C-alpha positions as CSV (number, residue, x, y, z in Angstrom):
1,M,12.8,13.3,-42.6
2,S,10.8,12.4,-39.5
3,T,13.0,13.4,-36.6
4,K,12.4,12.3,-33.0
5,T,13.9,14.1,-30.1
6,L,14.9,13.0,-26.6
7,F,16.5,15.1,-23.9
8,L,19.1,13.9,-21.4
9,A,18.7,15.1,-17.8
10,W,21.4,15.1,-15.1
11,Q,20.8,15.2,-11.3
12,D,23.1,17.2,-9.1
13,K,23.4,14.8,-6.1
14,V,25.9,16.9,-4.2
15,W,24.3,20.4,-3.7
16,S,20.8,21.0,-5.0
17,H,19.6,17.5,-5.8
18,Q,17.7,19.0,-8.7
19,W,17.5,17.7,-12.3
20,F,18.7,19.7,-15.3
21,P,18.3,19.1,-19.0
22,I,21.9,18.9,-20.3
23,G,21.7,17.1,-23.7
24,R,19.6,16.6,-26.8
25,L,19.4,13.5,-29.0
26,D,17.8,13.8,-32.4
27,A,17.2,10.8,-34.5
28,D,15.8,9.7,-37.8
29,V,15.4,6.0,-36.7
30,E,14.2,4.8,-40.1
31,H,17.4,6.0,-41.8
32,S,19.8,5.3,-38.8
33,E,20.9,8.9,-38.4
34,Y,21.6,10.0,-34.8
35,R,22.9,13.3,-33.4
36,F,23.8,14.3,-29.9
37,R,24.5,17.9,-28.7
38,Y,24.8,19.4,-25.2
39,T,22.3,22.1,-24.4
40,G,22.4,25.4,-22.5
41,G,21.6,23.5,-19.3
42,A,24.9,21.7,-19.5
43,A,26.8,25.0,-19.8
44,R,24.9,26.5,-16.9
45,V,25.5,23.5,-14.5
46,Q,29.2,23.3,-15.6
47,Q,29.6,26.9,-14.5
48,D,27.5,26.8,-11.4
49,L,27.9,23.2,-10.2
50,N,31.1,22.0,-11.9
51,Y,29.3,19.5,-14.1
52,P,31.7,16.9,-15.6
53,P,31.0,16.1,-19.3
54,L,30.2,12.5,-20.2
55,P,33.3,10.4,-21.2
56,S,31.6,9.4,-24.4
57,F,30.8,13.1,-25.2
58,P,33.8,15.0,-23.7
59,Q,33.4,18.3,-25.4
60,L,30.4,20.6,-24.7
61,H,30.6,22.5,-28.0
62,R,30.8,19.6,-30.4
63,D,28.2,18.1,-32.7
64,Y,28.2,14.3,-32.3
65,R,26.8,12.2,-35.1
66,S,26.5,8.4,-35.7
67,S,24.8,5.8,-37.9
68,E,23.9,3.9,-34.7
69,L,22.3,4.8,-31.5
70,F,25.0,6.0,-29.1
71,Y,26.1,3.5,-26.5
72,L,25.0,5.8,-23.7
73,F,21.4,5.4,-24.9
74,Q,21.7,1.8,-26.2
75,N,22.7,0.8,-22.7
76,R,19.4,2.1,-21.3
77,V,17.2,-0.1,-23.6
78,M,16.4,-3.7,-22.7
79,K,17.5,-6.1,-25.4
80,S,14.7,-7.9,-27.2
81,N,16.4,-11.3,-26.6
82,R,16.1,-11.0,-22.8
83,P,13.6,-13.5,-21.4
84,D,11.8,-10.7,-19.5
85,F,11.6,-8.4,-22.6
86,A,7.8,-9.0,-23.1
87,D,7.1,-8.1,-19.5
88,H,9.2,-5.0,-19.8
89,V,7.4,-3.6,-22.8
90,Q,4.1,-4.5,-21.3
91,R,5.0,-2.4,-18.2
92,L,5.7,0.5,-20.6
93,D,2.3,-0.1,-22.3
94,L,4.1,-0.7,-25.6
95,S,4.2,-3.5,-28.2
96,E,7.2,-5.8,-28.7
97,S,7.8,-4.0,-32.0
98,A,8.5,-0.7,-30.3
99,D,11.8,1.0,-31.3
100,P,14.5,2.1,-28.8
101,F,13.3,5.7,-28.9
102,E,9.7,4.7,-28.0
103,M,11.0,2.6,-25.1
104,L,13.3,5.4,-23.8
105,S,10.5,8.0,-24.1
106,V,8.4,6.1,-21.6
107,S,11.0,4.2,-19.4
108,G,13.3,7.2,-18.9
109,G,16.3,5.0,-19.3
110,Y,16.9,5.0,-15.5
111,R,19.9,3.2,-14.2
112,V,20.9,3.0,-10.5
113,T,24.6,3.3,-11.5
114,D,24.5,6.9,-12.7
115,D,22.8,10.3,-12.4
116,Y,21.0,10.5,-15.8
117,E,17.5,10.0,-17.1
118,V,16.0,10.5,-20.6
119,F,12.7,12.2,-21.4
120,P,10.9,13.1,-24.7
121,K,10.5,16.5,-26.2
122,L,6.9,17.6,-25.5
123,V,5.1,18.2,-28.8
124,K,2.5,20.9,-29.2
125,A,-0.3,20.1,-31.7
126,D,-1.8,22.6,-34.1
127,D,-4.6,23.3,-31.6
128,G,-2.2,23.9,-28.8
129,S,-2.8,20.5,-27.1
130,F,-0.3,18.0,-25.9
131,V,-0.2,14.5,-24.5
132,C,2.7,13.1,-22.4
133,R,3.3,9.9,-20.5
134,F,5.6,9.4,-17.5
135,F,6.1,7.1,-14.5
136,L,5.0,8.6,-11.2
137,H,7.9,10.1,-9.3
138,G,8.4,10.3,-5.5
139,W,5.6,7.9,-4.4
140,R,8.0,6.3,-1.9
141,H,8.1,9.6,0.0
142,T,4.3,9.8,0.5
143,N,2.6,8.7,3.7
144,L,1.4,5.2,4.3
145,P,-2.3,5.8,3.5
146,A,-1.3,7.3,0.2
147,Q,0.9,4.3,-0.7
148,E,-1.9,1.9,0.2
149,R,-4.2,4.0,-2.0
150,L,-1.6,3.8,-4.8
151,N,-1.7,0.0,-4.6
152,A,-5.4,0.1,-5.2
153,L,-5.3,2.3,-8.4
154,N,-6.9,1.0,-11.5
155,P,-6.1,1.6,-15.2
156,G,-8.2,4.5,-16.5
157,E,-8.7,6.1,-13.1
158,E,-8.8,9.9,-13.2
159,L,-6.3,11.9,-11.1
160,Y,-6.2,15.5,-10.0
161,V,-3.2,17.6,-11.0
162,T,-2.2,20.4,-8.6
163,L,0.6,22.9,-8.5
164,E,2.8,22.9,-5.4
165,L,4.6,26.2,-4.7
166,T,6.5,25.3,-1.6
167,N,8.0,21.9,-2.2
168,P,10.9,21.5,0.4
169,V,13.3,20.1,-2.2
170,T,12.4,21.8,-5.5
171,G,10.2,24.7,-4.6
172,L,7.9,24.4,-7.6
173,A,6.4,20.9,-8.2
174,V,3.3,19.3,-9.8
175,Q,1.4,16.8,-7.6
176,L,-0.8,13.9,-8.6
177,Q,-3.8,13.2,-6.4
178,T,-6.5,10.7,-6.4
179,T,-10.1,11.9,-6.6
180,D,-10.5,11.0,-2.9
181,Y,-7.6,13.4,-2.2
182,H,-4.6,11.1,-1.5
183,M,-1.4,12.8,-2.8
184,I,0.3,9.8,-4.4
185,G,3.4,11.5,-6.0
186,W,4.7,14.0,-8.5
187,T,5.5,14.5,-12.2
188,P,9.2,14.3,-13.2
189,R,11.0,17.4,-12.1
190,Y,12.4,18.2,-15.5
191,I,9.0,18.9,-17.0
192,V,7.5,20.8,-14.1
193,S,8.0,24.3,-15.6
194,E,6.2,23.1,-18.8
195,M,3.3,21.6,-16.9
196,A,3.0,24.6,-14.7
197,R,2.8,26.9,-17.7
198,A,0.0,24.8,-19.2
199,M,-1.9,24.8,-15.9
200,A,-1.6,28.6,-15.6
201,E,-2.5,29.3,-19.3
202,S,-5.4,26.9,-19.6
203,P,-6.9,26.1,-16.2
204,G,-9.5,23.3,-16.4
205,E,-8.1,22.0,-19.7
206,Y,-5.5,19.6,-18.2
207,T,-6.2,16.1,-17.1
208,A,-4.4,13.0,-15.9
209,H,-5.2,9.4,-15.6
210,V,-3.6,6.1,-14.7
211,V,-2.5,4.0,-17.7
212,R,-1.0,1.0,-15.9
213,V,-0.2,-0.1,-12.4
214,N,2.8,-2.5,-12.3
215,P,2.9,-4.4,-9.0
216,P,6.0,-5.9,-7.4
217,P,8.4,-7.3,-8.5
218,S,8.3,-4.6,-11.2
219,P,11.0,-1.9,-10.6
220,M,9.9,0.8,-8.1
221,T,10.7,3.4,-10.8
222,Q,8.0,1.9,-13.0
223,R,5.2,1.4,-10.6
224,V,2.5,3.7,-12.0
225,L,2.3,4.9,-15.6
226,I,0.5,8.2,-16.0
227,E,-0.9,10.0,-19.0
228,M,-1.4,13.8,-18.8
229,R,-3.1,16.0,-21.3
230,G,-3.2,19.8,-21.5
231,R,-2.9,22.9,-23.6
232,W,-0.6,25.8,-24.2
233,D,-2.0,29.0,-25.7
234,G,0.9,30.8,-27.5
235,Y,3.6,29.1,-25.5
236,E,6.2,26.9,-27.2
237,P,7.4,24.1,-24.9
238,M,11.0,23.4,-24.2
239,E,12.3,26.6,-26.0
240,S,14.2,28.0,-23.0
241,E,18.0,28.3,-23.1
242,D,18.4,25.2,-21.0
243,F,16.9,23.1,-23.9
244,Q,18.7,24.9,-26.8
245,P,21.7,23.0,-28.3
246,L,25.1,24.7,-27.8
247,V,25.9,23.8,-31.4
248,G,23.4,25.0,-34.0
249,D,22.4,23.6,-37.4
């Protein structure tokens, strides 16, 4: 069985404004088998930040299974009969035959009506390498020259990746810079620790480039699609307690 995995992240908008992995969705799309479980991150934020479980998944220590993609995730995927569907998948650099998991892996399933996003499990190849794609975060908080430079980005353009140790909001962060040294934004916060580990273990072996630039009226959350490559030596990504299901196999 070929299982794909997505994680669900929740943002604490009251106290820390940080993102936490709180759930894991495993799926065999071909055979319509879906499984959702809360992770250790949910137990931690429930204890520390009074996290309220989702109404559709009310119990933290339960194994939820379905023959259809759960509505929480379905509701974050654009329907193929929408007139703007072709434009949507083009922004994600996908084909119109992409399945919901592929679309969620890139789009993040962001909705202005709640505090959740979706992101894929980072997969380490046999040689330790990885590839991941994400939309640039935080670009609206950069200065005007950086935003003007962002608007001039081209597909395939190489970017610098730098570790920021004193971010005023998150402390640790990973910046993306142009080769002429404009800081244009950040990686998603929920993969920062994994990216930082790759940068520390294999300096010089991580790269990033622009995949697509989606000008207005594209959603601001989907303005610049980035691909990053790197390597872990001996480190297994997303194996910390926050990512581990509260209910085992």
